[in-house]
C-alpha positions, 0 to 999 in steps of 0.5 A, a space after each residue: 826770610 831764609 831757610 836752611 836745611 842742615 842735611 844740605 851740608 851734613 848728609 843725614 841731618 834732618 834739622 831745618 832753620 828759618 829766619 834771617 840769615 843772621 838768625 840762622 847762622 846763630 842757630 846753626 852754630 848752636 846746633 853744630 856744637 850740640 848735635 854735631 860735636 863741633 866746639 868751634 864752627 870753622 869759617 868754611 862751614 859758615 860759608 857752606 851754610 851761607 851758600 845753602 840758604 834759600 828764600 823761604 
């Protein structure tokens, strides 16, 4: 089980995610599209999210 806080990558965002790494990446991709206006999630962002995940 992992945890990720969007604010660790996007300052000011308070959204947090908990689950497996794959579940978090899927949820973050949907969040990035819906809340941050990204039509595609760049590989660099995926790497930042992966690096910022911690054990829950």
